[in-house]
VEXMAR-107215 format. One record per residue (C-alpha): residue in three letters; x, y, z; residue number from 1; chain. Coordinates in steps of 0.05 Angstrom, whole numbers, plus 32768, in hexadecimal, padded with zeros to 4 digits. Layout:
! VEXMAR-107215
+-----+------+------+------+-----+-------+
: res :   xx :   yy :   zz :   n : chain :
+-----+------+------+------+-----+-------+
: ALA :    X :    Y :    Z : NUM :     A :
...
+-----+------+------+------+-----+-------+
END
This chain:
! VEXMAR-107215
+-----+------+------+------+-----+-------+
: res :   xx :   yy :   zz :   n : chain :
+-----+------+------+------+-----+-------+
: MET : 8837 : 8BD8 : 889A :   1 :     A :
: GLN : 8811 : 8C1C : 889C :   2 :     A :
: ARG : 883B : 8C5A : 8892 :   3 :     A :
: ARG : 8831 : 8CA2 : 88A4 :   4 :     A :
: ALA : 8853 : 8CE6 : 88A2 :   5 :     A :
: PHE : 8886 : 8CF3 : 88DA :   6 :     A :
: GLY : 886A : 8D37 : 88EA :   7 :     A :
: HIS : 8881 : 8D6D : 88BC :   8 :     A :
: THR : 88C8 : 8D52 : 88B5 :   9 :     A :
: GLY : 88BE : 8D34 : 8870 :  10 :     A :
: LEU : 88CB : 8CED : 8888 :  11 :     A :
: VAL : 8898 : 8CB6 : 887E :  12 :     A :
: VAL : 889A : 8C7F : 88B4 :  13 :     A :
: PRO : 8876 : 8C3E : 88C4 :  14 :     A :
: VAL : 8845 : 8C3D : 88FF :  15 :     A :
: LEU : 8872 : 8C0B : 8923 :  16 :     A :
: GLY : 88BD : 8C16 : 892A :  17 :     A :
: PHE : 88F6 : 8BEB : 8942 :  18 :     A :
: GLY : 891E : 8BF9 : 8980 :  19 :     A :
: SER : 8962 : 8BD7 : 8975 :  20 :     A :
: MET : 8980 : 8BD3 : 89BC :  21 :     A :
: GLN : 8978 : 8B88 : 89B7 :  22 :     A :
: ALA : 89A0 : 8B87 : 8978 :  23 :     A :
: GLY : 89DA : 8BA8 : 899B :  24 :     A :
: ASP : 89E0 : 8B74 : 89D3 :  25 :     A :
: PRO : 8A27 : 8B58 : 89CD :  26 :     A :
: ARG : 8A0E : 8B14 : 89E4 :  27 :     A :
: LEU : 89E3 : 8B12 : 89A6 :  28 :     A :
: PRO : 8A0A : 8AEC : 896F :  29 :     A :
: GLU : 8A1A : 8B17 : 8932 :  30 :     A :
: GLU : 89F3 : 8AEA : 8903 :  31 :     A :
: ALA : 89B5 : 8AEF : 8930 :  32 :     A :
: ALA : 89BB : 8B3A : 8932 :  33 :     A :
: ALA : 89BF : 8B3D : 88E6 :  34 :     A :
: ARG : 8980 : 8B11 : 88E1 :  35 :     A :
: LEU : 895B : 8B3A : 8916 :  36 :     A :
: LEU : 8969 : 8B7D : 88F4 :  37 :     A :
: ASN : 895A : 8B65 : 88AD :  38 :     A :
: HIS : 891A : 8B40 : 88C4 :  39 :     A :
: ALA : 8901 : 8B81 : 88E6 :  40 :     A :
: LEU : 8905 : 8BA5 : 88A0 :  41 :     A :
: ASP : 88E7 : 8B69 : 887F :  42 :     A :
: LEU : 88AA : 8B70 : 88AD :  43 :     A :
: GLY : 88A3 : 8BB9 : 889D :  44 :     A :
: LEU : 88C3 : 8BD7 : 88DC :  45 :     A :
: THR : 88E6 : 8C0B : 88B3 :  46 :     A :
: LEU : 88F5 : 8C3A : 88EB :  47 :     A :
: ILE : 8934 : 8C23 : 890D :  48 :     A :
: ASP : 8945 : 8C46 : 894F :  49 :     A :
: THR : 8987 : 8C3E : 8971 :  50 :     A :
: ALA : 89B6 : 8C65 : 89A2 :  51 :     A :
: ARG : 89FE : 8C6B : 89B3 :  52 :     A :
: SER : 89F0 : 8C47 : 89F5 :  53 :     A :
: TYR : 89D0 : 8C09 : 89D2 :  54 :     A :
: GLY : 8A0F : 8BE0 : 89D0 :  55 :     A :
: LEU : 8A21 : 8BC8 : 898B :  56 :     A :
: SER : 89E0 : 8BDF : 896C :  57 :     A :
: GLU : 89FA : 8C18 : 8942 :  58 :     A :
: GLU : 8A34 : 8BEF : 8928 :  59 :     A :
: ARG : 8A08 : 8BB5 : 8916 :  60 :     A :
: ILE : 89D4 : 8BE0 : 88F3 :  61 :     A :
: GLY : 8A0B : 8BFC : 88C9 :  62 :     A :
: ARG : 8A2A : 8BB8 : 88BC :  63 :     A :
: HIS : 89EA : 8B91 : 88AB :  64 :     A :
: LEU : 89B9 : 8BC8 : 8890 :  65 :     A :
: ALA : 89E6 : 8BF8 : 8869 :  66 :     A :
: HIS : 89D4 : 8BD5 : 8828 :  67 :     A :
: ARG : 8989 : 8BE2 : 8838 :  68 :     A :
: ARG : 8992 : 8C2A : 884F :  69 :     A :
: ASP : 895E : 8C46 : 881F :  70 :     A :
: GLU : 8929 : 8C17 : 883D :  71 :     A :
: PHE : 8925 : 8C34 : 8885 :  72 :     A :
: VAL : 8924 : 8C73 : 88AE :  73 :     A :
: LEU : 895F : 8C74 : 88DD :  74 :     A :
: SER : 895E : 8C92 : 8922 :  75 :     A :
: THR : 8994 : 8C96 : 8959 :  76 :     A :
: LYS : 89A3 : 8CBA : 8999 :  77 :     A :
: VAL : 89E3 : 8CE2 : 89AD :  78 :     A :
: GLY : 8A01 : 8D0E : 89E6 :  79 :     A :
: TYR : 8A33 : 8CE2 : 8A08 :  80 :     A :
: GLY : 8A67 : 8CAD : 89FF :  81 :     A :
: VAL : 8A9A : 8CCF : 89D5 :  82 :     A :
: ASP : 8AE2 : 8CC1 : 89ED :  83 :     A :
: GLY : 8B05 : 8CFD : 8A08 :  84 :     A :
: VAL : 8ACA : 8D2D : 8A01 :  85 :     A :
: PRO : 8A9C : 8D41 : 8A3C :  86 :     A :
: ASP : 8A56 : 8D28 : 8A34 :  87 :     A :
: TRP : 8A1F : 8D58 : 8A1C :  88 :     A :
: THR : 8A50 : 8D8E : 8A01 :  89 :     A :
: TYR : 8A4D : 8DAB : 89BC :  90 :     A :
: ASP : 8A89 : 8D83 : 89A5 :  91 :     A :
: CYS : 8A6D : 8D43 : 89C3 :  92 :     A :
: ILE : 8A2D : 8D49 : 899C :  93 :     A :
: VAL : 8A4F : 8D57 : 895B :  94 :     A :
: ALA : 8A83 : 8D21 : 8964 :  95 :     A :
: GLY : 8A4B : 8CF2 : 8979 :  96 :     A :
: VAL : 8A23 : 8D00 : 893A :  97 :     A :
: GLN : 8A62 : 8CF4 : 8910 :  98 :     A :
: ALA : 8A73 : 8CB4 : 8935 :  99 :     A :
: ALA : 8A2A : 8C9B : 892A : 100 :     A :
: ARG : 8A2E : 8CA9 : 88E1 : 101 :     A :
: ASP : 8A6D : 8C7D : 88DD : 102 :     A :
: ARG : 8A51 : 8C44 : 8906 : 103 :     A :
: LEU : 8A0C : 8C46 : 88E1 : 104 :     A :
: ARG : 8A31 : 8C4D : 889D : 105 :     A :
: SER : 8A02 : 8C84 : 888A : 106 :     A :
: ASP : 8A16 : 8CC9 : 8872 : 107 :     A :
: THR : 89D3 : 8CE5 : 888B : 108 :     A :
: ILE : 89AB : 8CCC : 88C9 : 109 :     A :
: ASP : 8962 : 8CDB : 88C2 : 110 :     A :
: ILE : 8954 : 8CE9 : 890C : 111 :     A :
: VAL : 8987 : 8CF9 : 8943 : 112 :     A :
: HIS : 896F : 8D02 : 898A : 113 :     A :
: LEU : 8990 : 8D22 : 89C6 : 114 :     A :
: HIS : 898A : 8CE5 : 89F3 : 115 :     A :
: SER : 8968 : 8CFB : 8A35 : 116 :     A :
: CYS : 8994 : 8D34 : 8A4B : 117 :     A :
: GLY : 897D : 8D61 : 8A83 : 118 :     A :
: LEU : 8954 : 8D9E : 8A81 : 119 :     A :
: ASP : 898E : 8DC9 : 8A94 : 120 :     A :
: LEU : 89B4 : 8DB2 : 8A57 : 121 :     A :
: LEU : 897A : 8DBD : 8A28 : 122 :     A :
: GLU : 8970 : 8E04 : 8A43 : 123 :     A :
: ALA : 89BA : 8E13 : 8A3A : 124 :     A :
: GLY : 89B2 : 8E05 : 89F0 : 125 :     A :
: GLU : 89F8 : 8DEB : 89E2 : 126 :     A :
: ALA : 89E3 : 8DA4 : 89D0 : 127 :     A :
: THR : 89A7 : 8DBD : 89AB : 128 :     A :
: ARG : 89D1 : 8DEB : 8980 : 129 :     A :
: ALA : 8A03 : 8DB3 : 8970 : 130 :     A :
: LEU : 89CA : 8D87 : 8958 : 131 :     A :
: ALA : 89B1 : 8DC0 : 892C : 132 :     A :
: ASP : 89F6 : 8DCC : 8910 : 133 :     A :
: CYS : 89FC : 8D81 : 88FF : 134 :     A :
: ALA : 89B9 : 8D87 : 88D9 : 135 :     A :
: ALA : 89D3 : 8DC4 : 88B5 : 136 :     A :
: ARG : 8A0E : 8D9B : 889D : 137 :     A :
: GLY : 89E1 : 8D65 : 8881 : 138 :     A :
: TRP : 89F4 : 8D30 : 88B5 : 139 :     A :
: LEU : 89AE : 8D28 : 88CD : 140 :     A :
: ARG : 8966 : 8D38 : 88B7 : 141 :     A :
: VAL : 893F : 8D42 : 88F6 : 142 :     A :
: ALA : 895A : 8D5C : 8939 : 143 :     A :
: ALA : 8935 : 8D3B : 8970 : 144 :     A :
: TYR : 892F : 8D2F : 89BC : 145 :     A :
: SER : 8925 : 8CEE : 89E0 : 146 :     A :
: GLY : 890E : 8CF3 : 8A28 : 147 :     A :
: ASP : 88D4 : 8CFF : 8A57 : 148 :     A :
: GLY : 88BA : 8D31 : 8A8B : 149 :     A :
: ALA : 88CE : 8D7B : 8A8C : 150 :     A :
: GLU : 8902 : 8D6F : 8A59 : 151 :     A :
: LEU : 88D2 : 8D53 : 8A26 : 152 :     A :
: ARG : 88A3 : 8D8F : 8A30 : 153 :     A :
: HIS : 88DD : 8DBF : 8A28 : 154 :     A :
: ALA : 88F3 : 8D9A : 89E7 : 155 :     A :
: VAL : 88AC : 8DA1 : 89CA : 156 :     A :
: LEU : 88A2 : 8DEA : 89DB : 157 :     A :
: SER : 88E9 : 8DFF : 89C9 : 158 :     A :
: GLY : 88DD : 8DF9 : 897D : 159 :     A :
: GLU : 8924 : 8DDF : 8975 : 160 :     A :
: PHE : 8911 : 8D97 : 8968 : 161 :     A :
: GLY : 88EC : 8D76 : 892E : 162 :     A :
: ALA : 88DC : 8D37 : 8956 : 163 :     A :
: VAL : 88D8 : 8D1B : 899C : 164 :     A :
: GLN : 88D9 : 8CD4 : 89B9 : 165 :     A :
: ALA : 88B8 : 8CC4 : 89FD : 166 :     A :
: SER : 88A0 : 8C8C : 8A27 : 167 :     A :
: LEU : 8858 : 8C78 : 8A1B : 168 :     A :
: ASN : 8832 : 8C39 : 8A2A : 169 :     A :
: LEU : 87F5 : 8C1F : 8A50 : 170 :     A :
: CYS : 8817 : 8C2A : 8A94 : 171 :     A :
: ASP : 883C : 8C6D : 8A84 : 172 :     A :
: GLN : 8813 : 8CA1 : 8A60 : 173 :     A :
: GLN : 8831 : 8CDF : 8A7F : 174 :     A :
: ALA : 884E : 8CF7 : 8A3E : 175 :     A :
: LEU : 880C : 8CEF : 8A16 : 176 :     A :
: ARG : 87F7 : 8D38 : 8A1A : 177 :     A :
: VAL : 883C : 8D52 : 8A08 : 178 :     A :
: LEU : 8842 : 8D23 : 89CD : 179 :     A :
: ALA : 87FD : 8D3C : 89B5 : 180 :     A :
: GLU : 8817 : 8D83 : 89B9 : 181 :     A :
: ALA : 8857 : 8D6D : 8993 : 182 :     A :
: GLY : 882B : 8D50 : 895C : 183 :     A :
: ALA : 8801 : 8D8F : 8958 : 184 :     A :
: CYS : 8841 : 8DB7 : 894C : 185 :     A :
: GLY : 8854 : 8D88 : 8911 : 186 :     A :
: MET : 888A : 8D61 : 8938 : 187 :     A :
: GLY : 8896 : 8D17 : 892D : 188 :     A :
: THR : 8889 : 8CED : 896A : 189 :     A :
: ILE : 88A4 : 8CA9 : 8980 : 190 :     A :
: ALA : 8889 : 8C7F : 89BB : 191 :     A :
: LYS : 88BD : 8C57 : 89DD : 192 :     A :
: ARG : 88B2 : 8C1D : 8A0E : 193 :     A :
: PRO : 886C : 8C12 : 89F2 : 194 :     A :
: LEU : 8868 : 8BCE : 8A15 : 195 :     A :
: GLY : 8880 : 8BEB : 8A58 : 196 :     A :
: ARG : 88C0 : 8BE0 : 8A7D : 197 :     A :
: PRO : 88D8 : 8BB8 : 8AB8 : 198 :     A :
: PRO : 88AE : 8BC5 : 8AF7 : 199 :     A :
: THR : 88C0 : 8BEA : 8B37 : 200 :     A :
: THR : 8887 : 8BCE : 8B63 : 201 :     A :
: CYS : 8871 : 8B8E : 8B44 : 202 :     A :
: THR : 8897 : 8B55 : 8B22 : 203 :     A :
: PRO : 8864 : 8B22 : 8B06 : 204 :     A :
: THR : 887D : 8AEC : 8AD7 : 205 :     A :
: THR : 8846 : 8AC0 : 8ABD : 206 :     A :
: GLY : 8802 : 8AA1 : 8ACD : 207 :     A :
: ASN : 87DD : 8ABA : 8B0A : 208 :     A :
: ALA : 8812 : 8AEC : 8B1F : 209 :     A :
: SER : 880D : 8B10 : 8ADE : 210 :     A :
: ARG : 87C1 : 8B10 : 8ADF : 211 :     A :
: ARG : 87C2 : 8B2F : 8B25 : 212 :     A :
: CYS : 87F1 : 8B65 : 8B0E : 213 :     A :
: ALA : 87C5 : 8B72 : 8AD1 : 214 :     A :
: ALA : 8786 : 8B73 : 8AFA : 215 :     A :
: SER : 87A8 : 8BA8 : 8B26 : 216 :     A :
: LEU : 87BA : 8BD1 : 8AEB : 217 :     A :
: ALA : 8773 : 8BCE : 8AD0 : 218 :     A :
: SER : 8755 : 8BE3 : 8B11 : 219 :     A :
: ARG : 877C : 8C25 : 8B15 : 220 :     A :
: ARG : 8756 : 8C65 : 8B0D : 221 :     A :
: THR : 8774 : 8C9E : 8AE4 : 222 :     A :
: THR : 8763 : 8CE7 : 8AD5 : 223 :     A :
: GLY : 876F : 8D06 : 8A90 : 224 :     A :
: SER : 87A7 : 8CE8 : 8A69 : 225 :     A :
: ARG : 87D0 : 8CCF : 8AA4 : 226 :     A :
: LEU : 87D5 : 8C87 : 8ABA : 227 :     A :
: ARG : 8803 : 8C72 : 8AF1 : 228 :     A :
: CYS : 880F : 8C2A : 8AFE : 229 :     A :
: VAL : 8842 : 8BF3 : 8AFD : 230 :     A :
: SER : 8869 : 8BF4 : 8ABD : 231 :     A :
: TRP : 886B : 8BAC : 8AAB : 232 :     A :
: LEU : 8846 : 8B8D : 8A70 : 233 :     A :
: GLY : 8857 : 8B45 : 8A62 : 234 :     A :
: ARG : 882F : 8B15 : 8A35 : 235 :     A :
: GLY : 8806 : 8AFF : 8A72 : 236 :     A :
: ALA : 87F3 : 8B44 : 8A86 : 237 :     A :
: TRP : 87DD : 8B55 : 8A41 : 238 :     A :
: THR : 87B1 : 8B16 : 8A41 : 239 :     A :
: ALA : 8791 : 8B29 : 8A84 : 240 :     A :
: LEU : 8786 : 8B72 : 8A6F : 241 :     A :
: SER : 8763 : 8B5B : 8A2F : 242 :     A :
: SER : 8729 : 8B43 : 8A5A : 243 :     A :
: ALA : 872B : 8B78 : 8A90 : 244 :     A :
: ALA : 86FD : 8BB5 : 8A92 : 245 :     A :
: PRO : 8713 : 8BF1 : 8A69 : 246 :     A :
: ILE : 8740 : 8C20 : 8A90 : 247 :     A :
: PRO : 871B : 8C61 : 8AA1 : 248 :     A :
: GLY : 8731 : 8C9D : 8A77 : 249 :     A :
: THR : 8747 : 8C72 : 8A3C : 250 :     A :
: SER : 872A : 8C59 : 89FB : 251 :     A :
: SER : 871B : 8C0E : 89F5 : 252 :     A :
: ALA : 8766 : 8C05 : 89EF : 253 :     A :
: THR : 8798 : 8C38 : 8A07 : 254 :     A :
: TRP : 87C5 : 8C24 : 89CD : 255 :     A :
: GLN : 878F : 8C3F : 899D : 256 :     A :
: LEU : 878E : 8C81 : 89C3 : 257 :     A :
: SER : 87DA : 8C87 : 89BF : 258 :     A :
: GLN : 87DA : 8C78 : 8973 : 259 :     A :
: ARG : 87B2 : 8CB9 : 8967 : 260 :     A :
: VAL : 87ED : 8CE0 : 8981 : 261 :     A :
: LEU : 882B : 8CBB : 896C : 262 :     A :
: SER : 884F : 8CB5 : 892A : 263 :     A :
: ILE : 8872 : 8C74 : 8940 : 264 :     A :
: PRO : 8869 : 8C47 : 897B : 265 :     A :
: ARG : 88AF : 8C27 : 897D : 266 :     A :
: SER : 88B7 : 8BDF : 898C : 267 :     A :
: THR : 88DE : 8BC8 : 89CA : 268 :     A :
: ARG : 890F : 8B95 : 89DA : 269 :     A :
: ARG : 88D9 : 8B63 : 89ED : 270 :     A :
: TYR : 88BB : 8B6C : 89A6 : 271 :     A :
: ALA : 8900 : 8B65 : 8987 : 272 :     A :
: ARG : 890A : 8B25 : 89AA : 273 :     A :
: HIS : 88CE : 8B07 : 898C : 274 :     A :
: SER : 88D2 : 8B27 : 8947 : 275 :     A :
: SER : 88F3 : 8AEB : 8926 : 276 :     A :
: GLY : 88B4 : 8AB2 : 8931 : 277 :     A :
: SER : 88B7 : 8DA7 : 8896 : 278 :     A :
: ASP : 88FF : 8DB9 : 8888 : 279 :     A :
: ARG : 8942 : 8D99 : 8886 : 280 :     A :
: THR : 894B : 8D9F : 88D2 : 281 :     A :
: GLY : 8907 : 8D87 : 88DE : 282 :     A :
: ARG : 88F9 : 8DBA : 8915 : 283 :     A :
: GLY : 88B4 : 8DC1 : 8934 : 284 :     A :
: ALA : 8888 : 8DFE : 8930 : 285 :     A :
: CYS : 8879 : 8E05 : 897C : 286 :     A :
: ARG : 889B : 8E3F : 89A1 : 287 :     A :
+-----+------+------+------+-----+-------+
END
């Protein structure tokens, strides 16, 4: 597995990470979750990304990977879900980081994101200040933001974060320019949903249906770095796209274009399902 610097944070990461929502599904037997997580590390997916909202994911990472903690970079997301504490407050962020350290069985978490809070909360600064204070206490190495749109741009330009995570795939490239700006500032960047997400206007499954959807994707016209189309990428769609004409405004493969910008494209739940067969705060330089 190729590895590269995660911006100016001092972390070194693989080019492909592992999104562990699947491992947190309570329907997944405990033994299967253990095999999944350990096999991901065995394959070289040594960036493990989780969140408070990913079911049992944090607990299972702590339970099954604590003995291998020095083998991977650990990333999680906070901001909500602390009993008796209002979401997105200073106390919620601090308590959330504390609880994540306990569940993950790790004194220090490498990357902690604010998990898609609104622009008003970012501008108010309370949540950001709480994350910075946790970094100052040594509870986390890199303060980060996960989200899209205006909130992502604010996070990059604020200079308060050392990394960002945003949606990026063949069908959704709205964050591409902002992620490039983040990289130029020395921030680490993570692409989530690199294989797409469930559709809103098209629900092909296999065979001819997926080929028709893929042909529709390939025929779309784009300008600059934006590509708007149905966000669905199943195996059939990938097969059909592989023989389709290149999409205007991209390189021979949009994935290659994204790899120039990103530190880590993170694997998704679909990948997980098939995987078995700077400074201490890491703040960016942009202001």
